[in-house]
Structure formats: C-alpha cells, structure tokens
C-alpha positions in Angstrom: -0.2 -0.1 -0.1 1.3 3.5 -0.9 2.1 5.8 2.2 -0.7 8.2 2.6 -1.6 11.1 4.9 -5.1 11.0 6.3 -6.7 14.4 6.8 -10.3 14.8 8.5 -11.8 18.3 8.0 -15.0 19.6 9.3 -16.5 23.0 10.3 -17.3 24.0 13.9 -20.4 22.5 15.0 -22.6 21.9 18.0 -22.5 18.4 19.6 -25.4 16.1 18.8 -26.5 13.0 20.6 -24.7 9.8 19.1 -27.0 7.4 17.3 -25.6 3.7 16.6 -25.6 3.2 13.0 -27.7 0.1 11.9 -29.8 0.9 8.9 -28.7 0.5 5.5 -29.4 2.6 2.3 -28.6 2.3 -1.2 -26.7 5.6 -2.3 -28.3 5.3 -5.6 -31.5 5.7 -4.2 -30.7 9.1 -3.1 -30.5 12.4 -5.0 -32.5 11.2 -7.9 -34.2 13.5 -10.3 -33.0 16.5 -12.2 -35.3 18.8 -10.0 -33.6 17.9 -6.8 -30.0 18.1 -8.1 -30.6 21.6 -9.4 -32.0 22.5 -6.3 -28.7 21.2 -4.7 -26.5 23.3 -7.0 -28.5 26.4 -6.2 -29.1 26.4 -2.3 -26.3 24.1 -0.9 -23.2 25.8 0.9 -20.0 25.6 -1.1 -16.9 24.3 0.0 -14.6 27.4 1.1 -11.7 28.0 -1.1 -9.6 28.5 2.2 -10.2 24.9 2.9 -9.0 23.8 -0.5 -5.8 25.9 0.0 -5.3 24.2 3.4 -5.4 20.7 1.6 -2.9 22.0 -0.9 -0.7 23.2 1.7 -0.7 19.8 3.6 0.1 18.0 0.4 3.1 20.3 -0.1 3.0 20.4 -4.0 0.7 21.2 -6.7 -1.9 18.2 -7.2 -1.8 16.7 -10.5 -4.7 14.6 -10.0 -7.7 15.4 -7.6 -10.7 13.2 -7.1 -13.9 14.5 -5.4 -15.9 11.4 -4.4 -19.5 11.9 -3.8 -19.5 15.1 -5.6 -23.1 15.4 -6.2 -23.8 18.1 -9.0 -20.6 19.7 -8.3 -21.4 22.2 -5.9 -18.2 21.9 -4.0 -16.2 20.4 -7.0 -16.3 23.7 -8.8 -14.3 25.3 -5.8 -11.3 23.1 -6.7 -10.9 24.3 -10.0 -7.5 26.0 -10.6 -5.8 24.3 -7.7 -5.0 21.0 -9.6 -4.0 20.1 -13.2 -6.8 17.4 -13.5 -10.1 17.4 -11.2 -12.6 14.5 -11.6 -15.8 14.6 -10.0 -17.3 11.0 -9.1 -20.6 10.2 -8.0 -22.9 7.2 -7.8 -26.2 9.0 -9.1 -26.4 9.4 -12.8 -28.8 12.2 -12.3 -26.3 14.2 -10.3 -23.3 13.5 -12.7 -25.6 14.8 -15.7 -26.6 18.1 -14.0 -22.7 18.7 -12.9 -21.6 18.2 -16.5 -24.3 20.6 -17.7 -23.7 23.1 -15.0 -19.7 23.1 -14.8 -17.3 23.3 -17.7 -13.4 23.7 -17.4 -10.6 22.0 -19.4 -9.2 20.4 -16.3 -12.7 19.3 -14.8 -14.7 16.0 -15.9 -17.6 14.2 -14.0 -18.2 10.7 -14.0 -20.6 8.3 -12.5 -18.7 5.7 -10.3 -18.6 4.2 -6.8 -16.3 4.9 -3.8 -15.8 1.2 -3.7 -14.1 1.2 -7.1 -12.5 4.6 -7.8 -11.8 5.2 -11.7 -8.1 5.8 -11.2 -4.8 3.7 -11.5 -2.7 2.6 -8.8 -0.8 5.2 -7.1 -1.9 7.9 -9.4 -4.0 10.5 -7.5 -2.5 13.4 -5.1 -5.7 14.3 -3.3 -9.3 12.7 -2.5 -12.0 14.6 -1.2 -15.4 13.6 0.0 -17.7 16.8 0.8 -20.7 15.8 2.9 -20.6 12.3 1.5 -18.5 10.0 3.5 -21.5 9.1 6.1 -22.9 7.3 3.1 -19.8 5.3 2.1 -19.0 1.8 2.7 -15.8 2.9 4.6 -13.7 -0.1 4.6 -14.2 -0.5 1.0 -13.5 3.1 0.3 -10.3 3.3 2.3 -9.1 0.3 0.5 -9.4 2.3 -2.7 -8.0 5.2 -1.2 -4.9 3.2 -0.3 -4.5 1.8 -3.9 -5.0 5.0 -5.8 -3.2 7.7 -3.7 0.3 8.6 -4.5 3.0 8.4 -1.5 2.3 11.2 0.8 -0.9 11.8 -0.8 -3.9 13.3 1.1 -7.5 12.2 1.8 -9.8 14.7 3.2 -13.3 13.7 4.5 -15.4 17.0 5.1 -18.6 17.8 6.8 -20.2 21.0 7.9 -23.0 21.3 10.4 -26.6 22.4 10.5 -27.0 26.2 10.4 -27.1 27.8 13.8 -28.7 31.2 14.5 -27.0 33.0 17.5 -29.7 35.7 17.8 -32.5 33.4 17.4 -32.6 30.4 19.7 -36.2 29.5 18.8 -35.2 29.0 15.1 -32.1 26.9 16.3 -34.5 24.9 18.2 -36.9 24.6 15.4 -34.0 23.4 13.0 -32.8 20.8 15.7 -36.5 19.5 15.8 -36.8 19.1 12.1 -33.3 17.3 11.8 -33.4 15.1 15.0 -37.0 14.3 15.4 -39.3 15.2 12.3 -36.9 13.9 9.6 -35.0 11.5 11.7 -36.8 8.5 10.4 -36.0 9.4 6.9 -32.1 9.5 7.3 -29.9 6.4 7.4 -28.5 6.0 10.9 -24.9 6.4 9.7 -25.5 10.1 8.7 -26.4 10.8 12.5 -23.7 8.6 13.8 -20.9 10.2 11.8 -22.3 13.7 12.4 -22.9 13.6 16.0 -19.1 13.4 16.3 -18.2 15.7 13.3 -16.6 12.7 11.6 -14.0 12.3 14.8 -15.2 8.6 15.0 -14.2 7.6 11.6 -10.9 5.9 11.9 -8.6 6.6 9.3 -6.2 3.5 8.6 -3.2 5.9 7.4 0.0 6.9 8.9 -0.7 10.6 9.6 -4.0 12.3 10.8 -4.9 16.2 10.9 -8.1 17.7 12.1 -9.0 21.2 10.8 -12.0 23.4 11.5 -13.3 26.2 9.2 -16.4 28.2 10.0 -18.7 29.1 7.1 -20.4 32.5 7.8 -23.5 32.8 5.4 -26.5 35.1 5.8 -29.3 32.8 6.0 -33.0 33.9 5.7 -36.0 31.7 7.0 -36.9 31.2 3.2 -33.3 30.4 2.5 -33.1 27.9 5.3 -36.1 25.9 4.0 -34.2 25.9 0.5 -31.3 24.5 2.3 -33.5 21.8 4.0 -35.0 20.9 0.6 -31.7 19.5 -0.6 -31.4 17.1 2.2 -31.7 13.3 1.6 -34.2 12.9 4.4 -36.3 15.5 2.8 -36.3 13.6 -0.6 -37.3 10.3 1.1 -40.2 12.1 3.1 -41.5 13.6 -0.3 -41.1 10.0 -1.9 -42.9 8.4 1.2 -45.8 10.9 0.9 -45.9 11.0 -2.9 -45.8 14.8 -2.8 -43.6 17.2 -4.9 -40.5 18.8 -3.7 -42.4 22.3 -3.4 -45.2 20.7 -1.5 -42.4 19.3 0.8 -41.2 22.5 1.5 -44.7 23.7 2.3 -44.8 20.6 5.0 -41.4 21.8 6.5 -42.6 25.2 6.9 -45.9 24.5 8.5 -43.8 21.9 11.0 -41.2 24.6 11.8 -43.8 27.3 12.2 -45.9 24.9 14.5 -42.9 24.2 16.5 -41.9 27.6 17.0 -45.5 28.9 18.1 -45.4 26.0 20.8 -42.1 27.3 21.9 
C-alpha cells in the first residue's frame, strides 16, 4: 500500500447525541431527479476555497490529479478548479453527474458516474481525494482500501462535513431546526448520517499514517426562506417526499408548517 496522509476536516459544530448506525441505504436511491439536483446546485453551501488551499498546503505540492468522491452536482467540486491540473468529480447518481456536466465546464474538469468502492483511477496515480458531505453514505472499509490503492506516496484524503445552520440571535429558530433534523426528519435519514455527524466525523478511523483535523467556519447570511431551501436538498427531505408521494415544492410547504408550529409552541 502506498504511504498516505489522512486528513479529516470539518467545520465547527454543536455536539449532537450519538445514534448507533444500523440501517442500510443504497446511495443510488438518494438524490434522484434533475429537480432535486438543480436545487442542490442552487442552495447547498459551497466548500470554502480557504479549505481547498489548506489541503494543498498539507500536500506540499501542486496536485496533478484530484478526485472529489460523492461530488453530487459539483457544488463543492467547482471550488477546487484552478488548484489542480486534473479534477474528476465522481458520484454514484447518474442524475447528479448529468447536472454537474451541464452546469460546470472547465478544461481540467470532468464528472463521471462511479462508486467509492471502485474509484476510476490507476494505482498510485492520485494526489488528493476529497469527500464533501458524503463519507457518511460510504462503505468506509471499501473506500479506504481504494484510497490506499489510488493515492500517491504522501497523498491526502480529506473527509469534510459541515454542521446544521446555527442562529446565535434566534434560539427559537435553532431549536426548530434541531427538531426538524433530529425528530421530524430523523426516520428518513440513514443511521450512519447521524452517527458520524454527531462527532463531526471524529469517530471515523483513518487507516493511514498521519492524521490532521481542521475546523473552518462557514459564515453565511441565511433567511428563513433560504433555510427552507437548504433543507429541501437533504436526503431525508427527499425520502419524506417520496414516501408521501408529494412534490418537492409541497414538501417545502410541509417543512414550513412543521417549523412554524414548533416555534409557536416554543
């Protein structure tokens, strides 16, 4: 196995209760449909460029090849453009890949459908592998085996998560969001999501030689309508809409009513 450097990065977050993982979910069943993928592009937070620079600094050289695994429709992949000679976004969802290829074009960039369990790269050919808001859906032992196979000597693997929005000036809104995430939508998420998010990925064991943990705050102005837009990109929201056989727009109305009712009770 090539010598690799493990790098876990996440943003500052509040501690959540740990939930033991048990349920399994096929990632191919998540984020299906161009409407959802386009919402993802429009509303999801992007990976801060400062974090991309931190990864390059840790690597200690300009990356020649960079894989972004679980890239979705390229929301964060686009932030890596210009920091590597070749950038490949990989996602198991053909819908996400199709929207990514339609939305983002650059000579160094390509998007392909693929699995974290079989990365489309030769042995010891990749400088950096990132997974932004995706590792909690992976078969991690299989993924790490592929990381060890494909990374060059002293390459970097970075698993990145960011927390729920937090509203310091509105505790009631923060409580309502916690209710949506941990109670209302909880049955619609795979257990692995809550399990790994609860410790900000710190309970993921990297089978590599060196580990670094880095925190980076994302400060964004978020209105109540834009918060609902962000929630409408979550996999649990999609599963709720599928189960109730309602449109995404109808699902947003359902979340709005639930949050408004919770805040009224508060």
